[in-house]
C-alpha positions as CSV (number, residue, x, y, z in Angstrom):
1,M,-34.9,-11.6,-7.2
2,S,-35.6,-9.5,-4.1
3,E,-33.5,-6.4,-3.3
4,H,-32.0,-6.3,0.2
5,R,-31.9,-2.6,1.0
6,P,-29.8,-1.4,4.0
7,Y,-31.6,-0.2,7.1
8,T,-31.1,0.4,10.8
9,Y,-34.0,-0.7,13.1
10,V,-34.4,1.0,16.5
11,T,-37.0,0.1,19.2
12,L,-37.8,1.4,22.6
13,S,-40.0,-0.6,25.0
14,M,-41.2,0.9,28.2
15,R,-43.4,-1.1,30.5
16,P,-44.7,-0.2,34.0
17,D,-42.5,-1.3,36.8
18,S,-39.7,-2.4,34.3
19,D,-36.5,-0.9,33.1
20,P,-36.8,0.6,29.5
21,H,-35.3,-1.6,26.8
22,V,-33.6,-0.3,23.7
23,G,-33.0,-2.6,20.7
24,I,-30.8,-1.6,17.8
25,S,-30.3,-3.8,14.7
26,F,-27.9,-2.6,12.0
27,H,-28.4,-4.1,8.6
28,T,-26.3,-1.7,6.5
29,P,-22.9,-1.6,4.9
30,R,-22.8,2.1,6.0
31,L,-22.0,1.0,9.5
32,Q,-19.0,2.7,11.0
33,I,-17.0,1.1,13.8
34,R,-14.5,2.9,16.0
35,A,-12.5,2.0,19.0
36,G,-10.0,4.0,21.0
37,L,-9.0,5.5,24.3
38,L,-10.8,8.6,25.6
39,I,-8.1,11.2,26.6
40,S,-10.1,13.3,29.0
41,N,-10.8,10.3,31.3
42,P,-8.6,7.5,30.0
43,R,-10.9,4.6,29.3
44,P,-11.4,2.4,26.2
45,Y,-14.5,2.7,24.1
46,L,-16.1,0.8,21.2
47,E,-18.7,2.5,19.0
48,F,-21.0,1.3,16.3
49,A,-22.7,4.1,14.3
50,S,-25.0,4.5,11.3
51,H,-26.8,7.6,10.2
52,E,-29.8,6.5,12.2
53,A,-28.3,5.2,15.5
54,N,-25.1,5.0,17.6
55,V,-24.1,2.4,20.2
56,H,-21.2,3.4,22.5
57,I,-19.6,0.8,24.8
58,S,-17.2,1.6,27.5
59,T,-16.1,0.5,31.0
60,T,-18.4,0.0,33.9
61,G,-19.7,3.3,35.2
62,S,-17.2,5.0,32.8
63,G,-14.6,4.2,35.4
64,P,-11.4,2.1,35.6
65,V,-11.2,-1.2,33.8
66,T,-12.6,-4.1,35.9
67,D,-12.3,-7.9,35.6
68,S,-15.9,-7.8,34.3
69,D,-14.9,-5.2,31.6
70,L,-12.1,-7.5,30.5
71,S,-14.6,-10.4,30.3
72,I,-17.0,-8.4,28.2
73,A,-14.2,-7.2,25.9
74,R,-13.2,-10.9,25.3
75,E,-16.8,-11.8,24.5
76,I,-17.0,-8.9,22.0
77,F,-13.7,-10.0,20.4
78,N,-14.9,-13.7,20.1
79,A,-18.3,-12.8,18.8
80,A,-16.7,-10.5,16.2
81,A,-14.3,-13.3,15.1
82,R,-17.3,-15.6,14.8
83,Y,-19.3,-13.1,12.8
84,L,-16.3,-12.6,10.4
85,A,-15.9,-16.4,10.0
86,D,-19.6,-16.8,9.3
87,C,-19.6,-13.9,6.8
88,E,-16.6,-15.3,5.0
89,L,-18.1,-18.8,4.8
90,L,-21.4,-17.6,3.4
91,H,-19.8,-15.1,1.0
92,A,-17.6,-17.9,-0.4
93,E,-20.7,-20.0,-1.0
94,E,-22.6,-17.3,-2.9
95,P,-22.5,-17.2,-6.6
96,A,-20.7,-14.2,-8.2
97,E,-23.0,-11.2,-8.4
98,D,-22.7,-10.9,-12.2
99,A,-20.1,-13.0,-13.9
100,T,-20.8,-11.2,-17.2
101,D,-19.3,-7.9,-15.9
102,T,-15.7,-9.4,-16.0
103,A,-15.6,-9.5,-19.9
104,A,-14.3,-6.2,-21.3
């Protein structure tokens, strides 16, 4: 049986005449997720953080909430709901990790 160890994978691609591209993949239960409203310049934020990388999402140009910002927030909400449903489905289909540990 292979062990699935947690990790965070970060890449940076820079090509001539192109915008840089940063890719971050979180594969860890040590992920922290926060959301809130910044007080100094009232705007919402969503943050995903591990020891290795942080992703901070906020409104366009860190300004007032736009129709596009609302659309993106809805996409994030729907994607998170789908992720939860898929995790719950797969978790329910997995055998118990160790059924012998329940006997005391």
